[in-house]
N, C-alpha and C positions, 0 to 999 in steps of 0.2 A: 434430545437436541444435540446436533454436533459441534456448529460453530456460532459463536456470538462475535461479530464485527463491531466496534465501538469506537468512534471518532469521528474524524473529518468525513463530511459529505458534500460534493461539489457536482454542478452539471457543467460539463465540458461541452463547447461547441467549437468544432475543430473543421479546418478546410485545407485542403492540399491540391496540387502543390502551389504555394504562395512564395514566387521569387522575391518579391518585394511589395510593399504597400503602394498603391498608385497613387500619383500626385494629382492634386486638384479635385475634380469630378471623376476622374478617369475610373475604369472598372477592371478588376482581373477576373479573368474566367479561369475556374478551377475544375479540376475533375470530379471532386467529391466534398460534400459536407455533411458532417455528421453530430448528432448529440447524444452524450454517453453518460452514465454514472462514474464519477471518478473520485478523486480522494482516497487517502490510504484505506479508508473504511468501506466507503461505497464502492469503489472500483473493485477491491479485493472481494467484497461480498459477491458481486456479479460473477467474478472470475471462478470464487469458490462453487457457486451454485452451477454454473457451465460444466465445471467438473466433476458434479454430481453429488456435492455435499449438501445436506440442508444447513440453512443459514438463516440467523437472525441478525438484522442490523439495527444498531442503536446509534443515534446522533440527534442533531438539531438543524432544523431547516426552516425556510419562512414560510409564512402561509400566503403563498403567491404562487403565480402561473409556473414559475421556475422549478418551485418545489412540487406543484402537482405533475410535472413533466418528469422530474427526478423519481418520484414515486411510481409512476407509470412504467418507466423503463426498469426500475429495479423488480416490480412486481412481475412484470412480464418476463423476466428472466429467473424468476423462481425465489426471489428473496422474500422472507417475511419482513415486512416493513413496520410492523405494530410497535416497535421499539422507537421509532422515529417521533419526535416532539416537533409542533409546529409553533414557530414564533410570530406573533403578529407585528413586533417592533423592529425585525430584522428581516434583510431578504436572505433567500437562498443562497448559499456560497457559489459562485459560478466563474469559469474562466472562459476565455476565448484564446484560441491557439492557431495563428496561421503557421501552417507545418510546410516546411521548405521540402523540396525534393531530396529524397535519402534520409528524411527525418531531422535533420539539423544543417544550419548553414555553414558555409565553409569555415568560418572562425570557430565552429562548434558549439555556437549559440542556438538556443531554440526561444524565440520570444513567446510572452504569455501577458495577458492582460486578466487580471484577477481581482474579484471583490471577496473578502473572507467572509462577509455576511454573518449568518447564525451558527457558525462553527465557534465562533467566539463565545456563545452564551452557553455551550454544553457544560453541565454540572453533574455531579455524582447523582443528584435528584432524579435524572431522566433513567437510572438504571433500575429496573424493577426488581423486587426482593427476591433473593433466590435465583435470579436470571443467570448469573456468571456460575454458580456452583452447579447448575443443571446442565451446563454445557461441556462438551469434551474439550473444547478448544475455545479461548478468547483472545481474538487478535485486536490489539491496542493499534489503531492506525492513524497516526497524526498527533499523538498527545502534546506534541510541541505546539500545534496551532489550537487546541483544545484545552487551554491551562485550566479551565474550571475543573477539571479532573485531578489537577495536582493539589490532591486534598486528602487528609489523613482519613476520612471516611471511605473514601474510594480506595485507598490502599488496602484498608482493613478488609474492603469486599474481595479484593483480589488475594489477599493472604487466606481468607477464609475458603475460596474457591479452590486455591491450590492444595489445602488440606484435605479436600474431597477428590483430588485426582485431576482437576481442570489445569490442562497446559496452556500458559499464557505465551503468546508471541507478540512482537512489537516492531514497527516499522514507522519511522518518523515521515514527515511530508516536506518540510522545508528545509533551506540549507542556510538559514539565519543563525548565526552562532547564539545570540542571546535567547532565542526561542529553543535551540536545541539544548541549551544549558539546563532550562526547566525540564526538559525530557529525561536529563539524567537522573532526576528523582524517582522516576518509575524502574530503572534497572533493578533494584533488589527485589521487585515483586515480578520478574519477567524471566522465562525460561529458554527462550529463545530470541536473540536481537538481530533484525535484518536491516542494518542501516546501507545506504550508499557509500562509495568511497568518499565524496565530498563532505557527506554527513559525519562519518566516522573521524575523519581529520578534524572538522570543526568541534566535535566533541571532547577529543584528546589532545589537539596539539601535536598529533603524529601523522607524518605524510605518508609513511610506510603503512600500507593497510594490515600487516601482520602485526606490526608493533600496535597499532591502533586498535587492533582485536584484543590484544592480550590485556592492553588498559581497560578496554570495556569489559572483558571477562571478569576482572578483578572489583568490578562494582556490583556483581550479583548473577548474571546470565549464567547457564550452563553452556550455551553455544553462541557464538557471535558468526554471523554471516554476513560478509561484505560483499556487495555487489559491484562490480567493476565495469559495467558497461560491455562495450566490445571485449574487454579483457577478461570476461568469464565473472567467476566470483571466487572468494576465499572464505573456507569454512573453518573455523577454531573451535575446538571442544574440549573440555576439561579444566585442570586448575591453570590459573593465569600464569604462574610461573614455567609451566611445562604442557602447554596445552597440544593437541594431536591438530595439526594443521594441513589442509588440503586445498589447493587450487583446481578449480575446475574450469575449462574452456568454455567459452560461449559456442554455440552452434552456429554452423555458417550458413546464414540466410539472407536474402535480399531485403534489407530495411527500408520499410516505407515510413514507419513514424515510431518513435520510442516512448510515445506516451502510454503511461501505465504498464510499462514493462517490469517496475519493482513490484507494482501490485499483483501482476499475474505471477512473478517468482513468489512471493509470500503465499499466494493461493496454491501453487503446486506444491510447494515445499508443506504446507500444512496439510495438503491432501495425502501428502507421502506419509506423514506421521499417522493420520487417520487411518492408513492401510497397512500400518504395522512396519514400515520401512524404517531404516535407523537415519541419522541425521545427514549423512553423506549420500545416500541414494535420494533420500527426501530433497536435497538441494538439487541432484541431478533433475527431479521431476519439475522444480521451480525452473532451472535452467530452460529445459524444453516447453514449459508454459509461457515463459519470456519470450522466447525465440519465435514463438506461433504468434503473438500479440504483435510483435516488432514488423511482421509482414502485412499488417493492414493498419487502417486510421482508427485511432481512439482505444482505449483501455481494454475494450472487450474484443478487439478485432481478431477474427479466424478462429476463436475458441469455440469449437464445437462439441467438444467433449473430452474424456479422459483418454479413452483409446487412440485418437487421432494425435493426443499430445504425446502420449509414450512411445507411439510410432517413429516419432524423431529420434528417439534415444536408439533405436535400431539401425 
């Protein structure tokens, strides 16, 4: 088994371009509407599978039509979904995203309607015995919104898996300070942490990405990668008092939609590590995967395989 993705599973419904919502009963005609697997676990799982990895995804979804569609999308993309548990008392988490031209509004915003649903019910009991230790990589996707995993029993599972060589990566989902504060409890059990700039600032109180990365390194990870949107990413590795810090530029592409770029970055980063690349080169793979996804609508857009992603680096 190569990768276990564990955490937030969301069904996204996206439309573009949406300049504004229609008044009254008017209609806005758009070019494209898609439904995709999203969330920092499900979206990353699909991206990993498209990059050629064997992936098992673990999470909680509703026993509803939305859950059926999410399972279908993930299965069609080659993800093993036997780790998903179905909840009868909660709906599948879902989002509706009206995507403006260029991916964001003029003010930089990106509106979203979101129902958190079954993600709030995920607990360590959903993780099969020995599953984490059997994986080469475990990706914690959105532990800030799956607070049931903030449990000593789950931390013991992570510790046991790491002792057998499993590498643990983590990517938050939200930008809510209270939720991100809870995610900090996972950092001593993580090898590589990949927040975006806003999340890193909320967790540390540091607006400077390098200072934020140093603060996060002091909490346990060996590497902190802060993604900076159009500004690329910052990679910090080593001791918190004297880490090696590198800035990688974003690749120049025509941006259609930024949804899922962080998930794709994580998938490219993990794929690089799985291919024996060092942290910096793996971050370049993540950069290329994110740039690929930015050129289409949704978290899996334009990802046709690893070779096409790596060609962007040439």
